[in-house]
Backbone bond lengths (Angstrom), bond angles and torsions (degrees), N, CA, C in turn:
res aa  C-N    CA-C-N  psi(-1)  N-CA   C-N-CA  omega(-1)  CA-C   N-CA-C  phi
1 M - - - 1.438 - - 1.528 107.38 -
2 K 1.339 116.10 148.54 1.453 118.65 177.05 1.522 110.76 -139.75
3 I 1.325 115.41 154.85 1.456 123.00 178.34 1.523 108.09 -91.47
4 V 1.323 115.80 130.23 1.461 121.25 179.13 1.534 107.73 -117.31
5 L 1.324 116.10 128.53 1.457 122.53 -179.66 1.522 110.04 -107.69
6 D 1.318 116.43 128.91 1.461 122.47 171.64 1.537 105.23 -92.31
7 R 1.330 115.66 87.61 1.464 121.48 -171.67 1.535 114.10 -54.30
8 P 1.329 120.12 -43.54 1.466 118.32 179.74 1.534 113.84 -61.59
9 R 1.313 116.75 -25.83 1.476 121.04 179.59 1.520 112.86 -79.91
10 C 1.316 116.53 -28.73 1.468 121.24 -174.54 1.532 110.62 -64.57
11 E 1.337 115.53 129.51 1.461 121.80 178.95 1.527 112.33 -109.12
12 G 1.322 117.50 3.51 1.455 121.26 175.12 1.514 115.44 72.59
13 H 1.327 118.11 31.95 1.464 121.02 178.90 1.527 112.39 -65.51
14 G 1.326 117.67 -33.54 1.457 121.68 176.64 1.516 115.57 87.57
15 L 1.321 118.20 2.96 1.463 119.79 179.80 1.529 110.87 -65.81
16 C 1.310 116.66 -34.74 1.468 120.46 178.21 1.522 110.51 -65.18
17 E 1.318 116.33 -38.69 1.466 120.99 178.11 1.525 110.67 -62.37
18 E 1.323 116.50 -39.40 1.461 120.32 177.63 1.524 111.12 -64.19
19 A 1.333 116.29 -36.94 1.466 120.74 -177.88 1.526 112.18 -77.42
20 A 1.333 117.13 -30.80 1.473 120.60 -175.44 1.529 110.78 -141.69
21 P 1.326 118.08 65.66 1.471 120.41 -176.21 1.530 114.13 -64.98
22 D 1.319 117.93 -20.85 1.462 120.29 178.71 1.529 111.62 -81.51
23 L 1.324 117.23 -11.93 1.461 120.91 -176.41 1.522 113.78 -107.80
24 M 1.341 117.26 -23.51 1.463 119.82 -175.58 1.511 110.45 -156.64
25 H 1.340 115.59 160.84 1.456 120.63 176.03 1.527 109.36 -155.53
26 L 1.323 115.25 159.93 1.455 121.18 173.47 1.523 108.00 -92.34
27 D 1.333 116.26 134.55 1.458 118.78 177.62 1.533 109.58 -81.77
28 N 1.305 117.54 -175.44 1.467 121.67 -176.77 1.523 113.35 -64.10
29 D 1.330 116.99 -21.43 1.462 121.26 179.00 1.529 112.49 -94.07
30 G 1.323 117.46 3.96 1.457 121.55 -179.60 1.518 114.18 82.09
31 E 1.335 117.17 12.66 1.473 121.88 177.30 1.526 109.17 -86.45
32 L 1.315 116.22 135.85 1.459 120.30 178.42 1.525 109.73 -77.09
33 I 1.309 115.05 130.57 1.462 122.58 176.75 1.530 107.07 -115.32
34 I 1.322 116.02 123.60 1.459 120.93 175.45 1.528 106.42 -86.37
35 D 1.328 116.41 113.63 1.460 120.88 -177.75 1.523 111.92 -74.61
36 R 1.325 115.40 -36.14 1.470 119.91 179.32 1.506 108.57 -140.32
37 E 1.324 116.61 106.79 1.464 120.44 177.69 1.521 111.07 -65.96
38 E 1.316 115.89 -49.97 1.466 120.70 -179.94 1.521 108.41 -79.07
39 I 1.319 116.06 127.98 1.457 119.38 -179.32 1.521 110.65 -119.01
40 G 1.317 114.55 147.80 1.453 120.59 178.48 1.515 111.14 -94.77
41 D 1.302 115.43 179.41 1.461 121.07 -178.13 1.526 112.80 -58.45
42 A 1.323 116.52 -35.06 1.458 120.46 -177.03 1.527 112.28 -67.45
43 E 1.334 117.23 -26.23 1.456 120.62 -177.60 1.527 113.65 -99.09
44 T 1.314 118.00 0.48 1.463 121.33 -174.72 1.524 112.38 -59.39
45 A 1.301 117.81 -45.35 1.469 120.69 -178.61 1.522 110.99 -62.51
46 A 1.334 117.51 -42.63 1.463 121.22 179.21 1.524 110.70 -65.45
47 A 1.320 117.50 -40.04 1.464 121.33 179.26 1.523 110.87 -64.21
48 H 1.317 117.37 -43.49 1.472 120.98 177.35 1.530 110.23 -62.23
49 A 1.319 117.20 -40.81 1.463 120.99 179.11 1.521 110.71 -63.83
50 A 1.325 117.45 -41.36 1.469 121.10 179.10 1.522 110.76 -61.93
51 V 1.315 117.00 -43.09 1.462 121.24 179.31 1.533 109.99 -62.68
52 R 1.322 116.77 -44.73 1.472 121.03 -179.81 1.526 111.92 -64.89
53 M 1.321 117.75 -34.98 1.457 122.26 -175.19 1.524 113.82 -74.54
54 C 1.311 117.58 -21.18 1.473 120.43 -175.20 1.530 110.08 -67.70
55 P 1.343 116.97 117.41 1.463 119.81 -177.01 1.530 113.91 -73.12
56 V 1.328 117.52 -13.18 1.479 119.94 -179.41 1.525 111.98 -116.29
57 A 1.329 116.81 11.51 1.471 122.79 177.42 1.536 112.43 52.98
58 A 1.340 115.30 46.65 1.466 120.02 179.81 1.521 112.77 -87.72
59 L 1.325 117.48 -8.13 1.467 121.58 -179.38 1.518 110.44 -116.42
60 R 1.315 114.40 148.35 1.469 120.14 171.65 1.519 107.80 -150.52
61 L 1.315 115.12 161.07 1.459 120.83 176.29 1.521 108.59 -107.15
62 A 1.309 116.47 137.29 1.458 121.42 179.39 1.511 108.96 -122.90
């Protein structure tokens, strides 16, 4: 499974980072950086939570 970011949609709210800090973070300019696109079984719950938390639906799992 992998995390896909629709960068133009992302507004940098940071809720996804709170839900999955090991998978993504906001840089100093407020841009979301996906640290690990490919996720393992251990991170699946956090990845799903990050996708659900995004208020502009900029994340999805593929």
